[in-house]
N, CA, C and O atoms as a GROMACS GRO file, in nm:
protein
  388
    1MET      N    1   3.105  -2.124   2.010
    1MET     CA    2   3.082  -2.054   1.904
    1MET      C    3   2.954  -2.007   1.863
    1MET      O    4   2.852  -2.073   1.884
    2ALA      N    5   2.953  -1.874   1.794
    2ALA     CA    6   2.785  -1.794   1.788
    2ALA      C    7   2.765  -1.886   1.634
    2ALA      O    8   2.843  -1.927   1.547
    3ALA      N    9   2.618  -1.892   1.655
    3ALA     CA   10   2.587  -1.923   1.530
    3ALA      C   11   2.563  -1.827   1.411
    3ALA      O   12   2.527  -1.712   1.435
    4PRO      N   13   2.575  -1.855   1.325
    4PRO     CA   14   2.601  -1.748   1.199
    4PRO      C   15   2.492  -1.626   1.209
    4PRO      O   16   2.404  -1.637   1.295
    5PRO      N   17   2.493  -1.551   1.155
    5PRO     CA   18   2.356  -1.429   1.152
    5PRO      C   19   2.274  -1.507   1.051
    5PRO      O   20   2.317  -1.573   0.956
    6ARG      N   21   2.121  -1.484   1.097
    6ARG     CA   22   2.033  -1.531   0.981
    6ARG      C   23   1.995  -1.380   0.907
    6ARG      O   24   1.992  -1.264   0.950
    7SER      N   25   1.961  -1.456   0.742
    7SER     CA   26   1.942  -1.339   0.665
    7SER      C   27   1.810  -1.304   0.704
    7SER      O   28   1.737  -1.380   0.769
    8THR      N   29   1.772  -1.169   0.660
    8THR     CA   30   1.629  -1.134   0.638
    8THR      C   31   1.529  -1.209   0.607
    8THR      O   32   1.424  -1.207   0.670
    9ALA      N   33   1.552  -1.289   0.500
    9ALA     CA   34   1.467  -1.395   0.414
    9ALA      C   35   1.436  -1.510   0.533
    9ALA      O   36   1.323  -1.559   0.542
   10GLN      N   37   1.536  -1.546   0.617
   10GLN     CA   38   1.518  -1.677   0.758
   10GLN      C   39   1.451  -1.586   0.810
   10GLN      O   40   1.331  -1.604   0.786
   11THR      N   41   1.478  -1.461   0.893
   11THR     CA   42   1.410  -1.422   0.995
   11THR      C   43   1.256  -1.372   0.945
   11THR      O   44   1.172  -1.376   1.034
   12ARG      N   45   1.221  -1.338   0.848
   12ARG     CA   46   1.091  -1.289   0.814
   12ARG      C   47   1.026  -1.389   0.707
   12ARG      O   48   0.941  -1.349   0.627
   13TYR      N   49   1.067  -1.512   0.711
   13TYR     CA   50   1.018  -1.604   0.626
   13TYR      C   51   0.840  -1.626   0.657
   13TYR      O   52   0.775  -1.625   0.553
   14ASP      N   53   0.772  -1.642   0.765
   14ASP     CA   54   0.642  -1.638   0.782
   14ASP      C   55   0.583  -1.526   0.769
   14ASP      O   56   0.460  -1.533   0.774
   15GLN      N   57   0.640  -1.394   0.750
   15GLN     CA   58   0.592  -1.266   0.708
   15GLN      C   59   0.584  -1.271   0.544
   15GLN      O   60   0.493  -1.218   0.480
   16MET      N   61   0.676  -1.331   0.496
   16MET     CA   62   0.692  -1.320   0.326
   16MET      C   63   0.580  -1.432   0.284
   16MET      O   64   0.508  -1.419   0.185
   17PHE      N   65   0.576  -1.524   0.358
   17PHE     CA   66   0.506  -1.664   0.285
   17PHE      C   67   0.417  -1.675   0.385
   17PHE      O   68   0.453  -1.753   0.472
   18PRO      N   69   0.309  -1.622   0.403
   18PRO     CA   70   0.202  -1.653   0.530
   18PRO      C   71   0.137  -1.763   0.474
   18PRO      O   72   0.134  -1.784   0.352
   19MET      N   73   0.072  -1.852   0.580
   19MET     CA   74   0.007  -1.963   0.568
   19MET      C   75  -0.110  -1.928   0.666
   19MET      O   76  -0.095  -1.881   0.778
   20LEU      N   77  -0.241  -1.960   0.600
   20LEU     CA   78  -0.376  -1.914   0.652
   20LEU      C   79  -0.410  -2.080   0.718
   20LEU      O   80  -0.358  -2.183   0.675
   21GLU      N   81  -0.490  -2.073   0.810
   21GLU     CA   82  -0.585  -2.162   0.878
   21GLU      C   83  -0.698  -2.186   0.811
   21GLU      O   84  -0.726  -2.088   0.742
   22GLN      N   85  -0.789  -2.291   0.798
   22GLN     CA   86  -0.878  -2.302   0.745
   22GLN      C   87  -1.010  -2.216   0.818
   22GLN      O   88  -1.103  -2.196   0.741
   23ALA      N   89  -1.020  -2.184   0.903
   23ALA     CA   90  -1.120  -2.080   0.980
   23ALA      C   91  -1.095  -1.906   0.886
   23ALA      O   92  -1.181  -1.819   0.872
   24GLU      N   93  -0.931  -1.903   0.828
   24GLU     CA   94  -0.923  -1.771   0.785
   24GLU      C   95  -0.957  -1.799   0.665
   24GLU      O   96  -1.034  -1.718   0.614
   25ILE      N   97  -0.920  -1.899   0.594
   25ILE     CA   98  -0.962  -1.893   0.437
   25ILE      C   99  -1.129  -1.917   0.424
   25ILE      O  100  -1.188  -1.856   0.334
   26GLN      N  101  -1.205  -2.008   0.516
   26GLN     CA  102  -1.334  -1.943   0.513
   26GLN      C  103  -1.420  -1.820   0.525
   26GLN      O  104  -1.531  -1.799   0.476
   27ARG      N  105  -1.342  -1.738   0.606
   27ARG     CA  106  -1.364  -1.598   0.616
   27ARG      C  107  -1.353  -1.504   0.465
   27ARG      O  108  -1.434  -1.428   0.411
   28LEU      N  109  -1.233  -1.542   0.431
   28LEU     CA  110  -1.207  -1.470   0.304
   28LEU      C  111  -1.284  -1.518   0.187
   28LEU      O  112  -1.281  -1.446   0.087
   29ARG      N  113  -1.353  -1.629   0.185
   29ARG     CA  114  -1.412  -1.712   0.079
   29ARG      C  115  -1.520  -1.600   0.002
   29ARG      O  116  -1.523  -1.596  -0.121
   30ARG      N  117  -1.611  -1.505   0.089
   30ARG     CA  118  -1.686  -1.412   0.018
   30ARG      C  119  -1.624  -1.324  -0.033
   30ARG      O  120  -1.700  -1.246  -0.090
   31PHE      N  121  -1.457  -1.280  -0.045
   31PHE     CA  122  -1.412  -1.152  -0.108
   31PHE      C  123  -1.342  -1.228  -0.268
   31PHE      O  124  -1.299  -1.149  -0.353
   32GLY      N  125  -1.337  -1.373  -0.295
   32GLY     CA  126  -1.296  -1.406  -0.426
   32GLY      C  127  -1.378  -1.513  -0.475
   32GLY      O  128  -1.481  -1.539  -0.414
   33ARG      N  129  -1.348  -1.575  -0.572
   33ARG     CA  130  -1.415  -1.691  -0.638
   33ARG      C  131  -1.279  -1.810  -0.631
   33ARG      O  132  -1.157  -1.793  -0.622
   34GLU      N  133  -1.372  -1.947  -0.642
   34GLU     CA  134  -1.246  -2.036  -0.689
   34GLU      C  135  -1.228  -2.075  -0.818
   34GLU      O  136  -1.321  -2.113  -0.890
   35ARG      N  137  -1.081  -2.066  -0.862
   35ARG     CA  138  -1.037  -2.102  -0.990
   35ARG      C  139  -0.962  -2.244  -0.978
   35ARG      O  140  -0.934  -2.303  -0.874
   36CYS      N  141  -0.937  -2.285  -1.107
   36CYS     CA  142  -0.873  -2.398  -1.111
   36CYS      C  143  -0.758  -2.358  -1.232
   36CYS      O  144  -0.783  -2.286  -1.328
   37TYR      N  145  -0.633  -2.420  -1.206
   37TYR     CA  146  -0.566  -2.377  -1.339
   37TYR      C  147  -0.491  -2.496  -1.402
   37TYR      O  148  -0.475  -2.591  -1.326
   38ASP      N  149  -0.454  -2.506  -1.495
   38ASP     CA  150  -0.404  -2.572  -1.564
   38ASP      C  151  -0.219  -2.608  -1.490
   38ASP      O  152  -0.163  -2.518  -1.427
   39ALA      N  153  -0.162  -2.717  -1.509
   39ALA     CA  154   0.009  -2.707  -1.476
   39ALA      C  155   0.084  -2.612  -1.580
   39ALA      O  156   0.057  -2.626  -1.700
   40ASP      N  157   0.166  -2.527  -1.543
   40ASP     CA  158   0.243  -2.446  -1.603
   40ASP      C  159   0.169  -2.333  -1.654
   40ASP      O  160   0.203  -2.284  -1.762
   41THR      N  161   0.040  -2.269  -1.566
   41THR     CA  162  -0.004  -2.157  -1.612
   41THR      C  163   0.059  -2.072  -1.540
   41THR      O  164   0.089  -2.102  -1.424
   42LEU      N  165   0.093  -1.945  -1.594
   42LEU     CA  166   0.173  -1.822  -1.523
   42LEU      C  167   0.066  -1.745  -1.469
   42LEU      O  168  -0.002  -1.674  -1.543
   43LEU      N  169   0.044  -1.755  -1.338
   43LEU     CA  170  -0.053  -1.645  -1.286
   43LEU      C  171  -0.007  -1.553  -1.243
   43LEU      O  172  -0.094  -1.479  -1.197
   44LEU      N  173   0.154  -1.490  -1.227
   44LEU     CA  174   0.183  -1.384  -1.198
   44LEU      C  175   0.326  -1.344  -1.255
   44LEU      O  176   0.419  -1.425  -1.248
   45ARG      N  177   0.342  -1.223  -1.310
   45ARG     CA  178   0.472  -1.184  -1.345
   45ARG      C  179   0.540  -1.092  -1.279
   45ARG      O  180   0.463  -0.998  -1.267
   46THR      N  181   0.660  -1.061  -1.219
   46THR     CA  182   0.705  -0.958  -1.166
   46THR      C  183   0.709  -0.802  -1.246
   46THR      O  184   0.774  -0.768  -1.345
   47GLY      N  185   0.640  -0.748  -1.185
   47GLY     CA  186   0.633  -0.582  -1.244
   47GLY      C  187   0.479  -0.562  -1.295
   47GLY      O  188   0.438  -0.447  -1.312
   48GLU      N  189   0.414  -0.651  -1.314
   48GLU     CA  190   0.290  -0.668  -1.414
   48GLU      C  191   0.171  -0.655  -1.278
   48GLU      O  192   0.170  -0.705  -1.165
   49VAL      N  193   0.078  -0.564  -1.349
   49VAL     CA  194  -0.027  -0.557  -1.248
   49VAL      C  195  -0.106  -0.725  -1.236
   49VAL      O  196  -0.122  -0.780  -1.345
   50SER      N  197  -0.138  -0.781  -1.149
   50SER     CA  198  -0.199  -0.914  -1.146
   50SER      C  199  -0.363  -0.933  -1.121
   50SER      O  200  -0.443  -0.839  -1.128
   51GLN      N  201  -0.391  -1.042  -1.097
   51GLN     CA  202  -0.576  -1.038  -1.066
   51GLN      C  203  -0.597  -1.028  -0.958
   51GLN      O  204  -0.713  -1.027  -0.915
   52GLY      N  205  -0.477  -1.017  -0.870
   52GLY     CA  206  -0.511  -1.000  -0.750
   52GLY      C  207  -0.431  -1.083  -0.641
   52GLY      O  208  -0.318  -1.126  -0.663
   53MET      N  209  -0.510  -1.105  -0.500
   53MET     CA  210  -0.423  -1.215  -0.430
   53MET      C  211  -0.488  -1.371  -0.467
   53MET      O  212  -0.595  -1.401  -0.519
   54PHE      N  213  -0.373  -1.457  -0.416
   54PHE     CA  214  -0.435  -1.607  -0.463
   54PHE      C  215  -0.411  -1.644  -0.343
   54PHE      O  216  -0.314  -1.602  -0.279
   55ILE      N  217  -0.516  -1.744  -0.289
   55ILE     CA  218  -0.489  -1.856  -0.161
   55ILE      C  219  -0.519  -1.970  -0.233
   55ILE      O  220  -0.622  -1.977  -0.300
   56ILE      N  221  -0.422  -2.079  -0.223
   56ILE     CA  222  -0.406  -2.207  -0.270
   56ILE      C  223  -0.510  -2.298  -0.158
   56ILE      O  224  -0.504  -2.295  -0.035
   57LEU      N  225  -0.576  -2.352  -0.217
   57LEU     CA  226  -0.673  -2.402  -0.148
   57LEU      C  227  -0.621  -2.568  -0.209
   57LEU      O  228  -0.633  -2.656  -0.123
   58SER      N  229  -0.582  -2.602  -0.306
   58SER     CA  230  -0.537  -2.747  -0.296
   58SER      C  231  -0.402  -2.756  -0.424
   58SER      O  232  -0.393  -2.663  -0.505
   59GLY      N  233  -0.329  -2.845  -0.430
   59GLY     CA  234  -0.235  -2.862  -0.528
   59GLY      C  235  -0.124  -2.759  -0.471
   59GLY      O  236  -0.115  -2.711  -0.358
   60ARG      N  237  -0.031  -2.740  -0.602
   60ARG     CA  238   0.104  -2.602  -0.534
   60ARG      C  239   0.112  -2.528  -0.645
   60ARG      O  240   0.061  -2.548  -0.755
   61VAL      N  241   0.196  -2.425  -0.600
   61VAL     CA  242   0.237  -2.313  -0.698
   61VAL      C  243   0.380  -2.307  -0.664
   61VAL      O  244   0.420  -2.286  -0.550
   62GLU      N  245   0.475  -2.330  -0.791
   62GLU     CA  246   0.586  -2.291  -0.773
   62GLU      C  247   0.648  -2.109  -0.828
   62GLU      O  248   0.633  -2.054  -0.937
   63ILE      N  249   0.711  -2.062  -0.715
   63ILE     CA  250   0.740  -1.934  -0.774
   63ILE      C  251   0.903  -1.962  -0.835
   63ILE      O  252   0.980  -2.042  -0.781
   64THR      N  253   0.927  -1.904  -0.920
   64THR     CA  254   1.058  -1.921  -0.981
   64THR      C  255   1.122  -1.775  -1.023
   64THR      O  256   1.065  -1.669  -0.997
   65GLN      N  257   1.246  -1.784  -1.091
   65GLN     CA  258   1.299  -1.672  -1.135
   65GLN      C  259   1.436  -1.678  -1.214
   65GLN      O  260   1.532  -1.752  -1.193
   66SER      N  261   1.420  -1.587  -1.303
   66SER     CA  262   1.525  -1.632  -1.428
   66SER      C  263   1.554  -1.514  -1.493
   66SER      O  264   1.476  -1.420  -1.479
   67ASN      N  265   1.669  -1.499  -1.572
   67ASN     CA  266   1.693  -1.416  -1.654
   67ASN      C  267   1.764  -1.399  -1.759
   67ASN      O  268   1.766  -1.518  -1.791
   68GLU      N  269   1.841  -1.333  -1.863
   68GLU     CA  270   1.867  -1.356  -1.961
   68GLU      C  271   1.994  -1.422  -1.969
   68GLU      O  272   2.042  -1.440  -2.080
   69LEU      N  273   2.075  -1.472  -1.835
   69LEU     CA  274   2.199  -1.551  -1.819
   69LEU      C  275   2.154  -1.704  -1.753
   69LEU      O  276   2.196  -1.814  -1.790
   70THR      N  277   2.076  -1.679  -1.666
   70THR     CA  278   2.030  -1.801  -1.595
   70THR      C  279   1.886  -1.871  -1.620
   70THR      O  280   1.783  -1.804  -1.626
   71PRO      N  281   1.889  -1.996  -1.632
   71PRO     CA  282   1.737  -2.048  -1.649
   71PRO      C  283   1.664  -2.055  -1.518
   71PRO      O  284   1.722  -2.044  -1.410
   72ARG      N  285   1.533  -2.075  -1.531
   72ARG     CA  286   1.445  -2.056  -1.420
   72ARG      C  287   1.487  -2.140  -1.295
   72ARG      O  288   1.520  -2.259  -1.295
   73GLN      N  289   1.478  -2.059  -1.195
   73GLN     CA  290   1.541  -2.137  -1.077
   73GLN      C  291   1.422  -2.141  -0.987
   73GLN      O  292   1.347  -2.045  -1.008
   74PRO      N  293   1.385  -2.219  -0.897
   74PRO     CA  294   1.311  -2.244  -0.777
   74PRO      C  295   1.340  -2.127  -0.685
   74PRO      O  296   1.458  -2.104  -0.658
   75VAL      N  297   1.238  -2.045  -0.631
   75VAL     CA  298   1.263  -1.976  -0.508
   75VAL      C  299   1.174  -2.041  -0.399
   75VAL      O  300   1.230  -2.097  -0.305
   76VAL      N  301   1.055  -2.036  -0.406
   76VAL     CA  302   0.965  -2.123  -0.308
   76VAL      C  303   0.834  -2.164  -0.349
   76VAL      O  304   0.767  -2.112  -0.438
   77MET      N  305   0.798  -2.279  -0.262
   77MET     CA  306   0.688  -2.361  -0.325
   77MET      C  307   0.575  -2.345  -0.245
   77MET      O  308   0.584  -2.383  -0.128
   78HIS      N  309   0.458  -2.290  -0.289
   78HIS     CA  310   0.359  -2.251  -0.226
   78HIS      C  311   0.227  -2.399  -0.225
   78HIS      O  312   0.187  -2.463  -0.322
   79THR      N  313   0.193  -2.410  -0.095
   79THR     CA  314   0.119  -2.543  -0.085
   79THR      C  315  -0.020  -2.484  -0.041
   79THR      O  316  -0.038  -2.362  -0.034
   80PRO      N  317  -0.112  -2.570  -0.013
   80PRO     CA  318  -0.250  -2.526   0.080
   80PRO      C  319  -0.260  -2.447   0.192
   80PRO      O  320  -0.226  -2.487   0.303
   81GLY      N  321  -0.317  -2.313   0.165
   81GLY     CA  322  -0.315  -2.232   0.328
   81GLY      C  323  -0.252  -2.124   0.241
   81GLY      O  324  -0.302  -2.018   0.279
   82SER      N  325  -0.155  -2.099   0.129
   82SER     CA  326  -0.060  -2.036   0.091
   82SER      C  327  -0.087  -1.906   0.048
   82SER      O  328  -0.152  -1.917  -0.056
   83VAL      N  329  -0.070  -1.784   0.076
   83VAL     CA  330  -0.096  -1.642   0.029
   83VAL      C  331  -0.008  -1.606  -0.053
   83VAL      O  332   0.110  -1.583  -0.027
   84ILE      N  333  -0.073  -1.600  -0.180
   84ILE     CA  334   0.031  -1.526  -0.327
   84ILE      C  335  -0.030  -1.365  -0.358
   84ILE      O  336  -0.152  -1.344  -0.359
   85GLY      N  337   0.050  -1.278  -0.377
   85GLY     CA  338   0.020  -1.173  -0.428
   85GLY      C  339   0.140  -1.079  -0.441
   85GLY      O  340   0.235  -1.076  -0.363
   86GLU      N  341   0.120  -0.986  -0.570
   86GLU     CA  342   0.217  -0.859  -0.545
   86GLU      C  343   0.186  -0.798  -0.435
   86GLU      O  344   0.073  -0.787  -0.389
   87LEU      N  345   0.291  -0.754  -0.385
   87LEU     CA  346   0.336  -0.694  -0.258
   87LEU      C  347   0.261  -0.561  -0.292
   87LEU      O  348   0.200  -0.531  -0.189
   88ALA      N  349   0.239  -0.470  -0.385
   88ALA     CA  350   0.222  -0.344  -0.381
   88ALA      C  351   0.045  -0.343  -0.404
   88ALA      O  352  -0.034  -0.251  -0.381
   89GLN      N  353   0.022  -0.468  -0.452
   89GLN     CA  354  -0.140  -0.484  -0.500
   89GLN      C  355  -0.212  -0.513  -0.345
   89GLN      O  356  -0.325  -0.477  -0.313
   90LEU      N  357  -0.104  -0.596  -0.251
   90LEU     CA  358  -0.203  -0.624  -0.154
   90LEU      C  359  -0.158  -0.509  -0.079
   90LEU      O  360  -0.210  -0.514   0.033
   91ALA      N  361  -0.093  -0.423  -0.090
   91ALA     CA  362  -0.059  -0.299   0.053
   91ALA      C  363  -0.149  -0.196  -0.025
   91ALA      O  364  -0.143  -0.086   0.029
   92GLY      N  365  -0.220  -0.198  -0.121
   92GLY     CA  366  -0.310  -0.092  -0.149
   92GLY      C  367  -0.260   0.020  -0.274
   92GLY      O  368  -0.336   0.108  -0.314
   93ARG      N  369  -0.140   0.002  -0.320
   93ARG     CA  370  -0.053   0.081  -0.408
   93ARG      C  371  -0.074   0.033  -0.537
   93ARG      O  372  -0.072  -0.087  -0.565
   94MET      N  373  -0.099   0.141  -0.634
   94MET     CA  374  -0.066   0.077  -0.791
   94MET      C  375   0.043   0.143  -0.841
   94MET      O  376   0.080   0.244  -0.782
   95PHE      N  377   0.108   0.101  -0.947
   95PHE     CA  378   0.222   0.085  -1.016
   95PHE      C  379   0.201   0.243  -1.092
   95PHE      O  380   0.098   0.299  -1.130
   96GLY      N  381   0.334   0.283  -1.096
   96GLY     CA  382   0.322   0.382  -1.184
   96GLY      C  383   0.287   0.541  -1.125
   96GLY      O  384   0.303   0.646  -1.187
   97GLY      N  385   0.249   0.529  -1.022
   97GLY     CA  386   0.168   0.662  -0.960
   97GLY      C  387   0.247   0.713  -0.865
   97GLY      O  388   0.212   0.812  -0.802
   0.00000   0.00000   0.00000
């Protein structure tokens, strides 16, 4: 019996949630600055322009989704080496234009 087909999210997980090696993080350090955030700090909100790209150096960041009918549901947990950012910003596009 053939295995069930995998979803796009399953086959593209590494592209959707890239993990950087320490050497890659070191090369990128000159383009940003280190920041620390308290627990429960909102870093990004869908559809809003963010501060840019985040690379998790320590700790973890939980991505969640919710709407009027459902409470906050986990989507993915980012850990050290993870890259987080609004796709349009990472691709060099701006909203509304």
